[in-house]
NUZARO-284266 format. One record per residue (C-alpha): chain; residue number from 1; y negated, x, z negated. Coordinates in nm, 2 decimals. Each point is the difference from the previous one (the first is absolute). Layout:
<pts>
> A_NUM_Y_X_Z
...
</pts>
This chain:
<pts>
> A_1_0.38_-1.93_1.17
> A_2_-0.03_-0.12_0.18
> A_3_-0.11_0.00_0.35
> A_4_0.12_0.04_0.53
> A_5_-0.02_-0.26_0.26
> A_6_0.10_0.19_0.30
> A_7_-0.06_0.36_0.05
> A_8_-0.36_0.10_-0.03
> A_9_-0.12_-0.08_-0.34
> A_10_-0.33_0.10_-0.14
> A_11_-0.09_0.02_-0.35
> A_12_-0.20_-0.22_-0.23
> A_13_-0.35_0.04_0.13
> A_14_0.09_0.03_0.36
> A_15_0.05_-0.30_0.22
> A_16_0.32_-0.17_-0.10
> A_17_0.09_-0.09_0.35
> A_18_0.38_0.02_-0.01
> A_19_0.11_0.04_0.35
> A_20_0.36_0.00_0.06
> A_21_0.02_0.36_0.07
> A_22_-0.14_0.33_-0.10
> A_23_0.15_0.12_-0.31
> A_24_-0.27_0.19_-0.15
> A_25_-0.15_-0.03_-0.34
> A_26_0.06_-0.22_-0.29
> A_27_0.33_-0.18_-0.03
> A_28_-0.03_-0.16_-0.34
> A_29_-0.37_-0.04_0.03
> A_30_-0.24_-0.15_0.25
> A_31_0.19_0.04_0.32
> A_32_-0.18_0.02_0.33
> A_33_0.07_0.02_0.36
> A_34_-0.09_0.20_0.30
> A_35_-0.15_-0.03_0.34
> A_36_-0.20_0.17_0.27
> A_37_-0.34_-0.08_0.14
> A_38_0.11_0.00_0.36
> A_39_0.26_-0.27_0.06
> A_40_0.19_0.09_0.32
> A_41_-0.03_-0.36_0.09
> A_42_-0.03_-0.01_0.38
> A_43_0.17_0.33_0.07
> A_44_0.34_-0.15_0.01
> A_45_0.12_-0.29_0.21
> A_46_0.11_-0.33_-0.15
> A_47_0.37_0.07_0.07
> A_48_0.29_0.10_-0.23
> A_49_-0.05_0.36_0.10
> A_50_-0.37_-0.02_-0.06
> A_51_0.05_-0.15_-0.35
> A_52_0.23_0.29_-0.08
> A_53_-0.26_0.25_0.12
> A_54_-0.26_-0.18_-0.21
> A_55_0.21_0.03_-0.31
> A_56_0.06_0.37_0.06
> A_57_-0.37_0.05_0.04
> A_58_-0.08_-0.19_-0.32
> A_59_0.25_0.19_-0.20
> A_60_-0.14_0.34_0.12
> A_61_-0.36_-0.10_-0.08
> A_62_0.10_-0.13_-0.34
> A_63_0.19_0.32_-0.08
> A_64_-0.30_0.21_0.09
> A_65_-0.25_-0.21_-0.19
> A_66_0.21_-0.05_-0.31
> A_67_0.00_0.36_-0.11
> A_68_-0.38_0.03_-0.02
> A_69_-0.03_-0.34_-0.15
> A_70_0.25_0.08_-0.27
> A_71_-0.20_0.31_-0.10
> A_72_-0.32_-0.21_-0.02
> A_73_0.17_-0.27_-0.20
> A_74_0.15_0.25_-0.24
> A_75_-0.33_0.17_-0.05
> A_76_-0.17_-0.33_-0.07
> A_77_0.27_-0.11_-0.24
> A_78_-0.01_0.33_-0.20
> A_79_-0.37_0.06_0.01
> A_80_-0.21_-0.32_0.01
> A_81_-0.36_0.08_0.10
> A_82_-0.26_-0.09_0.26
> A_83_0.14_0.24_0.27
> A_84_0.36_-0.09_-0.04
> A_85_-0.08_-0.37_0.00
> A_86_-0.20_0.05_0.31
> A_87_0.28_0.18_0.18
> A_88_0.25_-0.26_-0.11
> A_89_-0.22_-0.28_0.12
> A_90_-0.05_0.16_0.34
> A_91_0.36_0.08_0.06
> A_92_0.10_-0.34_-0.13
> A_93_-0.23_-0.16_0.26
> A_94_0.16_0.21_0.27
> A_95_0.34_-0.10_-0.13
> A_96_-0.09_-0.36_0.01
> A_97_-0.13_0.02_0.36
> A_98_0.32_0.17_0.10
> A_99_0.23_-0.23_-0.18
> A_100_-0.17_-0.32_0.13
> A_101_-0.03_0.13_0.35
> A_102_0.37_0.09_0.01
> A_103_0.10_-0.33_-0.16
> A_104_-0.21_-0.20_0.26
> A_105_0.17_0.19_0.29
> A_106_0.34_-0.04_-0.17
> A_107_-0.04_-0.37_0.00
> A_108_-0.05_0.01_0.38
> A_109_0.30_0.22_0.07
> A_110_0.21_-0.22_-0.23
> A_111_-0.03_-0.28_0.27
> A_112_0.17_0.22_0.26
> A_113_0.35_-0.12_0.10
> A_114_0.30_0.23_-0.02
> A_115_-0.13_0.23_-0.27
> A_116_0.23_0.26_-0.16
> A_117_0.09_-0.14_-0.34
> A_118_-0.12_0.31_-0.18
> A_119_-0.33_-0.01_0.19
> A_120_-0.03_-0.37_-0.09
> A_121_0.05_0.07_-0.37
> A_122_-0.26_0.28_0.00
> A_123_-0.25_-0.23_0.17
> A_124_0.06_-0.24_-0.29
> A_125_-0.06_0.28_-0.25
> A_126_-0.34_0.08_0.17
> A_127_-0.10_-0.37_0.01
> A_128_0.07_-0.11_-0.36
> A_129_0.00_0.34_-0.17
> A_130_-0.38_0.02_-0.06
> A_131_-0.07_-0.07_-0.37
> A_132_-0.37_-0.06_0.05
> A_133_-0.09_-0.07_0.36
> A_134_-0.36_0.01_0.12
> A_135_-0.12_-0.23_0.29
> A_136_-0.10_0.17_0.32
> A_137_-0.37_-0.08_-0.02
> A_138_-0.24_0.30_-0.05
> A_139_-0.04_0.12_-0.35
> A_140_0.28_-0.20_-0.15
> A_141_0.24_0.29_-0.05
> A_142_-0.27_0.22_-0.16
> A_143_-0.10_-0.28_-0.24
> A_144_0.36_-0.07_-0.09
> A_145_0.07_0.36_-0.06
> A_146_-0.31_0.05_-0.21
> A_147_0.08_-0.30_-0.22
> A_148_0.36_0.12_-0.05
> A_149_-0.12_0.35_-0.09
> A_150_-0.25_-0.14_-0.24
> A_151_0.25_-0.23_-0.17
> A_152_0.24_0.29_-0.05
> A_153_-0.26_0.23_-0.14
> A_154_-0.13_-0.27_-0.23
> A_155_0.34_-0.04_-0.14
> A_156_0.06_0.37_-0.04
> A_157_-0.33_0.04_-0.19
> A_158_0.06_-0.31_-0.21
> A_159_-0.07_0.00_-0.38
> A_160_0.07_-0.23_-0.29
> A_161_-0.10_0.02_-0.36
> A_162_0.18_0.04_-0.33
> A_163_-0.20_-0.07_-0.32
> A_164_-0.31_0.02_0.22
> A_165_0.08_0.35_0.13
> A_166_0.06_0.05_0.37
> A_167_0.36_0.08_0.10
> A_168_0.14_0.09_0.35
> A_169_0.28_-0.19_0.18
> A_170_0.28_0.24_-0.08
> A_171_-0.08_0.00_-0.37
> A_172_-0.06_-0.37_-0.03
> A_173_0.34_-0.07_0.16
> A_174_0.16_0.21_-0.27
> A_175_-0.20_-0.16_-0.28
> A_176_0.11_-0.35_0.11
> A_177_0.35_0.11_-0.10
> A_178_-0.11_0.15_-0.34
> A_179_0.16_-0.23_-0.26
> A_180_-0.26_0.11_-0.26
> A_181_-0.27_-0.17_0.19
> A_182_-0.12_-0.34_-0.14
> A_183_-0.01_-0.32_0.20
> A_184_-0.38_0.03_0.00
> A_185_0.02_0.35_0.14
> A_186_0.25_-0.11_0.26
> A_187_-0.22_-0.29_0.11
> A_188_-0.30_0.23_0.03
> A_189_0.19_0.25_0.22
> A_190_0.14_-0.28_0.21
> A_191_-0.33_-0.18_0.05
> A_192_-0.21_0.31_0.06
> A_193_0.24_0.14_0.26
> A_194_0.01_-0.33_0.19
> A_195_-0.37_-0.05_-0.03
> A_196_-0.11_0.35_0.09
> A_197_0.26_0.07_0.27
> A_198_0.09_-0.34_0.15
> A_199_-0.32_-0.21_0.00
> A_200_-0.22_0.25_0.20
> A_201_0.25_-0.01_0.28
> A_202_0.00_-0.38_0.06
> A_203_-0.27_-0.01_0.28
> A_204_0.14_0.30_0.19
> A_205_0.36_-0.13_-0.03
> A_206_-0.11_-0.34_0.13
> A_207_-0.16_0.16_0.30
> A_208_0.30_0.22_0.06
> A_209_0.23_-0.31_0.01
> A_210_-0.23_-0.16_0.26
> A_211_0.00_0.30_0.23
> A_212_0.37_0.07_-0.03
> A_213_0.08_-0.36_0.07
> A_214_-0.21_0.01_0.31
> A_215_0.19_0.31_0.11
> A_216_0.34_-0.16_-0.07
> A_217_-0.11_-0.30_0.20
> A_218_-0.07_0.22_0.30
> A_219_0.35_0.13_-0.02
> A_220_0.14_-0.35_0.02
> A_221_0.07_-0.07_-0.37
> A_222_-0.12_-0.30_-0.19
> A_223_-0.13_0.23_-0.28
> A_224_0.05_0.33_-0.16
> A_225_0.27_-0.13_-0.23
> A_226_0.21_-0.12_0.29
> A_227_-0.04_0.35_0.15
> A_228_0.12_0.16_-0.32
> A_229_0.31_-0.22_-0.01
> A_230_0.10_0.08_0.36
> A_231_0.14_0.34_-0.07
> A_232_0.34_-0.09_-0.15
> A_233_0.22_-0.07_0.30
> A_234_-0.04_-0.38_-0.05
> A_235_-0.27_-0.26_0.04
> A_236_-0.29_0.00_-0.25
> A_237_0.12_-0.34_-0.12
> A_238_0.35_0.12_-0.05
> A_239_-0.11_0.30_-0.19
> A_240_-0.21_-0.20_-0.24
> A_241_0.30_-0.23_-0.06
> A_242_0.23_0.30_-0.05
> A_243_-0.22_0.15_-0.27
> A_244_-0.02_-0.33_-0.18
> A_245_0.38_-0.03_0.02
> A_246_0.04_0.34_-0.16
> A_247_-0.25_-0.09_-0.27
> A_248_0.19_-0.31_-0.09
> A_249_0.31_0.20_-0.03
> A_250_-0.15_0.21_-0.28
> A_251_-0.26_-0.24_-0.14
> A_252_0.23_-0.13_-0.28
> A_253_0.03_0.36_-0.13
> A_254_-0.38_0.04_0.00
> A_255_-0.06_-0.34_-0.18
> A_256_0.26_0.10_-0.27
> A_257_-0.18_0.33_-0.05
> A_258_-0.34_-0.16_-0.01
> A_259_0.11_-0.25_-0.26
> A_260_0.15_0.27_-0.22
> A_261_-0.30_0.23_0.02
> A_262_-0.25_-0.28_-0.06
> A_263_0.18_-0.08_-0.33
> A_264_-0.01_0.36_-0.11
> A_265_-0.37_0.04_0.08
> A_266_-0.07_-0.33_-0.19
> A_267_0.19_0.14_-0.30
> A_268_-0.19_0.33_0.02
> A_269_-0.35_-0.12_0.07
> A_270_-0.01_-0.36_-0.13
> A_271_-0.09_-0.33_0.16
> A_272_-0.37_0.08_0.03
> A_273_0.07_0.29_0.23
> A_274_0.32_-0.11_0.18
> A_275_0.11_-0.36_-0.02
> A_276_0.37_-0.07_-0.04
> A_277_0.02_-0.20_0.32
> A_278_-0.17_0.01_0.34
> A_279_-0.11_0.32_0.19
> A_280_-0.03_0.35_-0.15
> A_281_-0.34_0.17_-0.05
> A_282_-0.02_0.26_0.28
> A_283_-0.13_0.29_-0.21
> A_284_0.28_-0.02_-0.26
> A_285_0.28_0.12_0.23
> A_286_-0.08_0.37_0.00
> A_287_-0.13_0.03_0.35
> A_288_-0.34_-0.07_0.16
> A_289_0.15_-0.24_0.25
> A_290_0.29_-0.13_-0.21
> A_291_0.22_0.12_0.28
> A_292_0.24_0.20_-0.21
> A_293_0.05_-0.06_-0.38
> A_294_0.20_0.31_-0.10
> A_295_-0.28_0.14_-0.22
> A_296_0.04_-0.28_-0.25
> A_297_0.38_0.03_-0.03
> A_298_-0.03_0.11_-0.36
> A_299_-0.15_-0.34_-0.08
> A_300_0.28_-0.20_0.15
> A_301_0.30_0.23_-0.06
> A_302_0.31_-0.19_-0.12
> A_303_0.11_0.05_-0.36
> A_304_0.27_0.26_-0.02
> A_305_0.02_0.07_0.37
> A_306_-0.38_0.06_0.04
> A_307_0.02_0.37_-0.09
> A_308_0.18_0.14_0.31
> A_309_0.04_0.34_-0.17
> A_310_-0.26_0.19_0.19
> A_311_-0.35_-0.03_0.16
> A_312_-0.04_0.17_0.34
> A_313_-0.37_0.07_-0.07
> A_314_0.09_0.17_-0.32
> A_315_0.27_0.21_0.18
> A_316_-0.26_0.11_0.25
> A_317_-0.25_0.09_-0.26
> A_318_0.25_0.17_-0.23
> A_319_0.09_0.23_0.29
> A_320_-0.37_0.05_0.08
> A_321_0.07_-0.08_0.37
> A_322_-0.31_0.04_0.22
> A_323_-0.06_-0.19_0.32
> A_324_0.17_0.27_0.22
> A_325_0.31_0.01_-0.22
> A_326_0.03_-0.38_0.00
> A_327_-0.02_0.01_0.38
> A_328_0.26_0.27_0.02
> A_329_0.24_-0.23_-0.19
> A_330_-0.06_-0.27_0.25
> A_331_0.07_0.24_0.29
> A_332_0.32_0.11_-0.18
> A_333_0.14_-0.35_0.02
> A_334_-0.04_-0.01_0.38
> A_335_0.15_0.35_0.02
> A_336_0.30_-0.11_-0.19
> A_337_0.07_-0.25_0.28
> A_338_-0.01_0.27_0.26
> A_339_-0.36_-0.02_0.12
> A_340_-0.19_0.32_0.09
> A_341_-0.26_0.11_-0.26
> A_342_-0.36_-0.09_0.06
> A_343_-0.20_0.25_0.20
> A_344_-0.21_0.26_-0.17
> A_345_-0.32_-0.16_0.13
> A_346_0.08_-0.31_-0.20
> A_347_-0.06_0.20_-0.32
> A_348_-0.31_0.17_0.14
> A_349_-0.17_-0.31_0.14
> A_350_0.09_-0.30_-0.21
> A_351_-0.24_-0.14_-0.26
> A_352_0.20_-0.02_-0.32
> A_353_-0.27_-0.05_-0.27
> A_354_-0.35_-0.14_0.00
> A_355_-0.25_0.28_0.08
> A_356_-0.27_0.05_-0.26
> A_357_-0.28_0.07_0.25
> A_358_0.01_-0.30_0.25
> A_359_0.08_-0.36_0.06
> A_360_0.34_-0.07_0.15
> A_361_0.22_-0.30_0.06
> A_362_0.26_0.02_-0.27
> A_363_0.21_-0.28_0.13
> A_364_0.34_0.17_0.08
> A_365_0.08_0.05_0.37
> A_366_0.24_0.20_0.22
> A_367_-0.11_0.18_0.32
> A_368_0.14_0.17_0.31
> A_369_-0.31_0.15_0.14
> A_370_0.15_0.14_0.32
> A_371_0.28_-0.25_0.05
> A_372_0.25_0.28_-0.04
> A_373_0.02_0.17_-0.34
> A_374_-0.35_0.04_-0.14
> A_375_0.11_-0.23_-0.28
> A_376_-0.23_-0.06_-0.30
> A_377_-0.05_-0.23_-0.29
> A_378_-0.34_-0.10_-0.15
> A_379_0.02_-0.09_-0.36
> A_380_-0.18_0.04_-0.33
> A_381_0.32_0.07_-0.20
> A_382_0.01_-0.05_-0.37
> A_383_0.30_0.11_-0.21
> A_384_0.15_-0.35_-0.05
> A_385_0.30_-0.20_0.12
> A_386_-0.20_-0.22_0.24
> A_387_-0.12_0.31_0.20
> A_388_0.34_0.16_-0.01
> A_389_0.14_-0.31_0.17
> A_390_-0.29_-0.02_0.24
> A_391_0.07_0.36_0.10
> A_392_0.35_-0.10_0.11
> A_393_-0.15_-0.30_0.19
> A_394_-0.25_0.22_0.19
> A_395_0.26_0.26_0.08
> A_396_0.21_-0.28_0.15
> A_397_-0.28_-0.05_0.25
> A_398_-0.01_0.37_0.08
> A_399_0.38_0.04_0.05
> A_400_-0.01_-0.32_0.22
> A_401_-0.29_0.14_0.20
> A_402_0.18_0.33_0.06
> A_403_0.34_-0.17_0.08
> A_404_-0.15_-0.20_0.30
> A_405_-0.24_0.27_0.12
> A_406_0.20_0.05_0.33
> A_407_-0.06_-0.37_0.10
> A_408_-0.25_-0.11_0.26
> A_409_-0.34_-0.03_-0.13
> A_410_0.00_-0.38_-0.03
> A_411_0.32_0.02_-0.20
> A_412_-0.14_0.24_-0.26
> A_413_0.02_-0.25_-0.28
> A_414_0.25_-0.20_-0.21
> A_415_0.23_-0.27_0.14
> A_416_-0.25_-0.24_-0.16
> A_417_-0.27_0.08_-0.25
> A_418_0.22_-0.11_-0.29
> A_419_0.25_0.27_0.09
> A_420_-0.25_0.28_-0.05
> A_421_-0.10_-0.13_-0.35
> A_422_0.36_-0.05_-0.10
> A_423_0.15_0.34_0.06
> A_424_-0.16_0.19_-0.29
> A_425_0.05_-0.30_-0.23
> A_426_0.37_0.01_0.08
> A_427_0.01_0.35_-0.13
> A_428_-0.21_-0.10_-0.30
> A_429_0.26_-0.26_-0.09
> A_430_0.24_0.29_-0.04
> A_431_-0.21_0.15_-0.28
> A_432_0.26_-0.13_-0.25
> A_433_0.10_0.17_-0.33
> A_434_0.30_0.15_0.18
> A_435_-0.23_0.16_0.26
> A_436_-0.23_0.13_-0.28
> A_437_0.31_0.17_-0.15
> A_438_0.08_0.15_0.34
> A_439_-0.34_0.16_0.03
> A_440_-0.01_0.12_-0.36
> A_441_-0.27_-0.24_-0.13
> A_442_0.24_-0.18_-0.23
> A_443_0.31_0.12_-0.19
> A_444_0.32_-0.21_0.03
> A_445_-0.04_-0.10_-0.36
> A_446_-0.34_-0.16_0.08
> A_447_0.14_-0.23_0.27
> A_448_-0.04_-0.35_-0.14
> A_449_0.32_-0.20_-0.06
> A_450_0.08_-0.32_0.19
> A_451_-0.15_-0.20_-0.27
> A_452_-0.34_0.13_0.11
> A_453_0.04_-0.13_0.35
> A_454_-0.21_-0.31_-0.06
> A_455_-0.28_0.23_-0.10
> A_456_0.04_0.22_0.31
> A_457_0.01_-0.31_0.22
> A_458_-0.30_-0.16_-0.16
> A_459_-0.20_0.32_0.03
> A_460_0.08_0.01_0.37
> A_461_-0.07_-0.37_0.05
> A_462_-0.34_0.04_-0.16
> A_463_-0.10_0.19_0.31
> A_464_0.25_-0.10_0.28
> A_465_0.02_-0.37_-0.06
> A_466_-0.35_-0.05_-0.14
> A_467_-0.14_0.14_0.33
> A_468_0.17_-0.24_0.24
> A_469_-0.26_-0.29_0.00
> A_470_-0.29_0.24_0.01
> A_471_0.16_0.18_0.30
> A_472_0.02_-0.33_0.18
> A_473_-0.32_-0.17_-0.09
> A_474_-0.26_0.26_0.11
> A_475_0.08_-0.05_0.37
> A_476_0.05_-0.37_-0.04
> A_477_-0.35_-0.01_-0.15
> A_478_-0.15_0.20_0.29
> A_479_0.18_-0.21_0.25
> A_480_-0.19_-0.30_-0.14
> A_481_-0.33_0.19_0.05
> A_482_0.09_0.11_0.35
> A_483_0.09_-0.35_0.12
> A_484_-0.31_-0.15_-0.15
> A_485_0.18_-0.23_-0.25
> A_486_-0.20_0.16_-0.27
> A_487_-0.37_0.03_0.05
> A_488_-0.20_0.31_-0.12
> A_489_-0.16_-0.19_-0.29
> A_490_0.35_-0.08_-0.13
> A_491_0.15_0.35_0.04
> A_492_0.02_0.07_-0.37
> A_493_0.11_-0.35_-0.11
> A_494_0.28_0.02_0.25
> A_495_0.10_0.34_-0.13
> A_496_0.02_-0.13_-0.36
> A_497_0.19_-0.31_0.12
> A_498_0.27_0.19_0.20
> A_499_0.05_0.25_-0.28
> A_500_0.06_-0.29_-0.24
> A_501_0.23_-0.17_0.24
> A_502_0.22_0.30_0.08
> A_503_-0.04_0.23_-0.30
> A_504_-0.09_-0.24_-0.28
> A_505_-0.29_0.21_-0.12
> A_506_-0.37_-0.07_-0.05
> A_507_-0.32_0.21_-0.05
> A_508_-0.08_0.09_-0.36
> A_509_-0.37_-0.11_0.05
> A_510_-0.19_-0.26_0.20
> A_511_-0.06_0.13_0.35
> A_512_-0.36_-0.01_0.13
> A_513_-0.09_-0.17_0.33
> A_514_-0.06_0.33_0.18
> A_515_0.33_0.15_-0.10
> A_516_0.25_0.15_0.25
> A_517_0.29_0.10_-0.22
> A_518_0.24_0.08_0.28
> A_519_-0.23_0.29_0.10
> A_520_0.09_0.17_-0.32
> A_521_0.35_0.06_0.13
> A_522_0.01_0.30_0.23
> A_523_0.20_-0.15_0.28
> A_524_-0.25_-0.28_0.07
> A_525_-0.31_0.22_0.08
> A_526_0.25_0.25_0.15
> A_527_0.14_-0.27_0.23
> A_528_0.35_0.09_-0.07
> A_529_0.25_-0.27_0.08
> A_530_0.18_-0.07_-0.33
> A_531_0.31_-0.20_0.09
> A_532_0.16_0.34_0.06
> A_533_0.02_0.05_-0.37
> A_534_0.17_-0.33_-0.06
> A_535_0.25_0.08_0.27
> A_536_0.05_0.35_-0.15
> A_537_0.07_-0.14_-0.35
> A_538_0.29_-0.19_0.15
> A_539_0.11_0.25_0.25
> A_540_0.02_0.28_-0.26
> A_541_0.28_-0.19_-0.18
> A_542_0.18_-0.06_0.33
> A_543_-0.02_0.37_0.08
> A_544_0.09_0.09_-0.36
> A_545_0.31_-0.21_-0.01
> A_546_0.11_0.13_0.34
> A_547_-0.05_0.36_-0.12
> A_548_0.19_-0.07_-0.32
> A_549_0.29_-0.15_0.19
> A_550_0.00_0.30_0.24
> A_551_0.00_0.24_-0.30
> A_552_0.30_-0.17_-0.14
> A_553_-0.18_-0.11_-0.32
> A_554_0.21_-0.20_-0.24
> A_555_-0.18_-0.19_-0.28
> A_556_-0.31_-0.21_-0.04
> A_557_-0.23_0.02_0.29
> A_558_-0.30_0.08_-0.21
> A_559_0.17_0.31_-0.14
> A_560_0.07_0.16_0.34
> A_561_-0.14_0.34_0.10
> A_562_0.09_0.13_0.35
> A_563_-0.17_0.33_-0.07
> A_564_0.20_0.28_0.17
> A_565_0.18_-0.23_0.25
> A_566_-0.03_0.17_0.34
> A_567_0.18_-0.29_0.16
> A_568_-0.28_-0.23_-0.11
> A_569_-0.25_0.25_0.13
> A_570_0.17_0.01_0.34
> A_571_0.02_-0.37_0.03
> A_572_-0.36_-0.04_-0.12
> A_573_-0.13_0.25_0.25
> A_574_0.18_-0.18_0.28
> A_575_-0.22_-0.30_-0.08
> A_576_-0.32_0.20_-0.06
> A_577_0.01_0.20_0.32
> A_578_0.00_-0.33_0.20
> A_579_-0.36_-0.06_-0.10
> A_580_-0.12_-0.31_0.19
> A_581_0.21_0.07_0.30
> A_582_0.22_-0.30_-0.06
> A_583_-0.08_-0.35_-0.15
> A_584_0.02_0.01_-0.38
> A_585_0.32_-0.20_-0.03
> A_586_0.18_0.28_0.19
> A_587_-0.14_0.26_-0.23
> A_588_0.09_-0.21_-0.31
> A_589_0.35_-0.04_0.13
> A_590_0.04_0.37_0.07
> A_591_-0.02_0.08_-0.38
> A_592_0.09_-0.33_-0.18
> A_593_0.22_-0.18_0.25
> A_594_-0.23_-0.31_-0.04
> A_595_-0.25_-0.14_0.25
> A_596_-0.21_-0.22_-0.23
> A_597_-0.24_0.11_-0.27
> A_598_0.08_-0.19_-0.32
> A_599_-0.04_0.00_-0.38
> A_600_0.37_-0.02_-0.08
> A_601_0.04_0.36_-0.09
> A_602_-0.29_-0.02_-0.24
> A_603_0.15_-0.32_-0.16
> A_604_0.33_0.19_-0.04
> A_605_-0.17_0.30_-0.16
> A_606_-0.18_-0.22_-0.26
> A_607_0.27_-0.25_-0.06
> A_608_0.07_0.11_-0.35
> A_609_-0.37_-0.02_-0.08
> A_610_-0.03_-0.34_0.15
> A_611_0.28_-0.13_-0.22
> A_612_-0.17_0.15_-0.31
> A_613_-0.34_-0.14_0.09
> A_614_0.14_-0.35_0.04
> A_615_0.14_0.03_-0.36
> A_616_-0.33_0.13_-0.13
> A_617_-0.21_-0.27_0.17
> A_618_0.21_-0.29_-0.13
> A_619_-0.24_-0.26_-0.12
> A_620_-0.30_0.16_0.17
> A_621_-0.21_-0.16_0.26
> A_622_0.08_0.18_0.32
> A_623_-0.27_0.07_0.26
> A_624_-0.37_-0.08_-0.02
</pts>
């Protein structure tokens, strides 16, 4: 999923320096930024006019560099080898030097009195938009780039084991959701992936934190976490408080879901595998990171309402849809809203399936290589519901990228990074039974009755609600590393602790002293800020409710499909084409009429499920 911090994003193994501009490669993936080796520092006077000229020069240099860097990043992500890694590292180092140089100069121009408000805003983007800043000392940018490249490549080449046999990352993810696997097999896959992929990264990751913190300090920030939290049109402290506020709005829903799922797992596996109280064992939830639980829905489905009448994976496989056909269906949704078709080059240049002859980064991502319309997705698509939904997510990035492609270079990104992740998910929420009838994948007779709604909502909640604490905790964990409150020797203990605190899950096996379990999650070695996904999970419901209201939907919110509504398409495009040219509250208001991100639309969507869960959990010990 995914996922773009400002505009230039690089892919997994490139540098994940997410500068606030340069909309190049991977949007759902490891997003990176751009720069230029020669910072026009002293060429322009320290006046309002000089600051404007400086910004114009920076944007021109970024635009030029970003195209070549995008091609290098794409090459490295779709063909991991010594040469592509070398190129990615070299260009990543150049990008870091550019980004830090520009950020340093931007900090100076920001002190000029009488700045044009737009120039002042762009100076801020340059200063806090670097996802992984290197200090100015000789060799630091090169070392940081090399570490970032190595970490990404290690992840892309990662392997686990199943019954002692080696298994790659894409396949092991799928097998974690295989309900025929025993608890012993699940524990083996979980432990082997975390041991083989995460643990070897620990030393490099620790070094990377040290260097990036030094770079953040030179740009005037307390640490890298403070820098990451500065890009949301409010203070870092206010943003941290806002995300906690939003979490508390939806936390009761998560706790109710956790309590119900734990009981069902206890009934299925027994006390020895999953106790009836306390945290849930991480490997039992159908996902390597326990971030989404939909794969185990059959184990927890409610009696009577559990069978929702169809299975999307079965529908895909019955029709023998291949990766291209699945993607065409995703494109069709956007076309129904009035958006132009994807360019022909999209179908020629995208990676839809995993090549048989080389190593690639399978983690899904969306790219606009030339910042105009060289749109692409990079996936290893399998014929299942998860990838069908992910396709819609990635295409959401692509249509957003194209909508704002006429903006200034520093505005070639989403209103905030949560916006970019939310657009495709908003479309995916509209993959309702009614929509499947509209596109011919279900017959009207197969549409489940209202008495199946609890099953439909529970299936959605197993992914949407279950994800919320995970979406929040990854960055909260990294903030604690960046500010030094967690020492390197405690990295893994702190990871286990925060996952227990927020998610209520625990590892299936004892973790060794040298473990670095967070490294086994793509976005950590990829240096992708993760709060965007938490924001996106809430924003998508705000966007969805607004779209349903605009489409004139009458009925339960969770049944709404706005497929075919050109009015929604026009209103949505009005927000998308703004890019980052206005503060995010203005963009949010343009489509939803609201100026605050919140969880109220999600709570409304799942209100019938919440009432049902409270009945089911009566007499159970809530929480962990």
